[in-house]
C-alpha positions in Angstrom: -10.5 -12.1 -13.0 -7.6 -9.6 -11.3 -8.4 -8.7 -7.7 -7.1 -5.3 -7.1 -4.6 -6.1 -4.7 -3.0 -9.1 -6.2 -0.9 -7.2 -8.9 0.8 -4.8 -6.5 1.3 -7.5 -3.7 3.1 -9.9 -6.3 5.2 -6.9 -7.3 6.1 -6.2 -3.6 7.3 -9.8 -2.8 9.5 -10.1 -5.9 11.1 -7.0 -5.4 11.3 -6.0 -1.6 12.1 -7.7 1.6 11.2 -5.1 4.2 7.7 -4.0 3.6 5.6 -1.4 5.5 1.9 -1.7 5.3 -0.2 1.4 6.0 -4.0 1.0 6.9 -7.1 3.2 8.7 -8.2 -0.1 10.2 -7.0 -3.4 11.8 -9.5 -5.4 9.4 -7.6 -4.5 6.3 -4.1 -5.4 7.3 -5.1 -8.9 8.3 -6.4 -9.3 4.9 -3.1 -7.9 3.3 -1.1 -9.8 5.7 -2.6 -13.1 4.8 -2.2 -12.5 1.0 1.9 -11.6 1.5 2.3 -14.6 3.4 0.7 -16.5 0.8 2.4 -15.2 -2.3 5.5 -14.9 -0.7 5.0 -18.6 0.0 4.1 -19.7 -3.4 7.1 -17.5 -4.8 9.8 -19.0 -2.1 10.4 -15.3 -1.0 11.5 -14.5 2.4 10.2 -11.2 3.1 9.4 -9.3 6.9 6.5 -6.6 6.7 5.2 -4.2 9.5 2.2 -2.9 9.9 0.4 0.6 10.7 -2.8 1.6 11.4 -3.6 5.5 11.2 -7.3 5.4 11.9 -7.8 8.9 13.9 -8.1 10.6 10.5 -10.5 8.5 9.0 -13.2 10.8 9.6 -11.5 13.5 7.7 -12.0 11.6 4.3 -15.8 12.8 4.3 -15.2 16.0 5.9 -12.0 17.6 4.6 -10.3 14.9 1.9 -7.6 16.9 0.9 -6.3 17.3 4.6 -7.0 13.5 4.9 -4.7 12.9 2.1 -2.1 15.2 3.1 -2.1 13.9 6.6 -2.1 10.1 5.4 1.0 11.3 2.9 3.0 12.9 5.4 2.7 10.0 7.5 3.5 7.4 4.7 6.4 9.4 4.3 7.9 9.3 7.5 7.2 5.3 7.4 8.6 5.3 4.0 12.1 6.4 5.4 12.1 3.2 7.3 11.4 0.3 4.7 12.3 -0.6 1.1 8.5 -0.5 0.1 5.4 0.8 1.7 2.2 -0.3 0.7 -1.1 1.9 1.1 -3.3 -0.9 1.5 -7.0 0.7 0.8 -7.9 2.2 -2.2 -9.4 5.3 -0.4 -6.1 6.4 0.8 -4.2 5.4 -2.5 -4.5 9.2 -3.2 -2.5 9.9 -0.4 0.8 8.8 -2.5 0.7 12.1 -4.4 1.0 14.1 -1.2 4.1 12.2 0.2 7.6 13.7 0.1 9.2 13.5 -3.4 12.2 12.3 -1.5 10.3 9.0 -0.9 7.3 8.6 -3.0 9.0 6.2 -5.6 8.9 3.6 -2.4 5.4 4.1 -1.9 2.7 1.9 -3.7 -0.8 1.7 -3.8 -3.2 -1.0 -5.7 -5.2 0.7 -8.3 -2.3 1.8 -10.4 -0.9 -1.7 -10.8 -4.2 -3.3 -10.9 -4.8 -0.5 -13.8 -1.6 -1.7 -15.4 -2.3 -6.1 -14.8 -5.8 -4.9 -16.4 -4.5 -3.4 -19.5 -2.1 -6.4 -19.8 -4.9 -8.5 -19.8 -7.1 -6.7 -22.3 -4.4 -6.3 -25.2 
């Protein structure tokens, strides 16, 4: 069984030391932070992370999704400037990556893309 965020968390821990986390709620961050710490310990990696909540835009998702993703993409771009990698911690905000600045987009990660890749590897 593949959990949706396991592949991305393992990738980030293996490849980066300074990671930003972006969510729309604190409760999401608690889970992701716990997983990061667990994977880092298992892989014997020293990492640091900084968590950010952008909850004020959440109501826009149902009313104006494109604007929601644009705002989240702009905020993610600002954060990605400061970190080696930035994780969009929720599936619901993953499309914001496409609205991020091209300059930093390669530093912004979202779980669905890595989960699909992991599932393909299991099935092949």
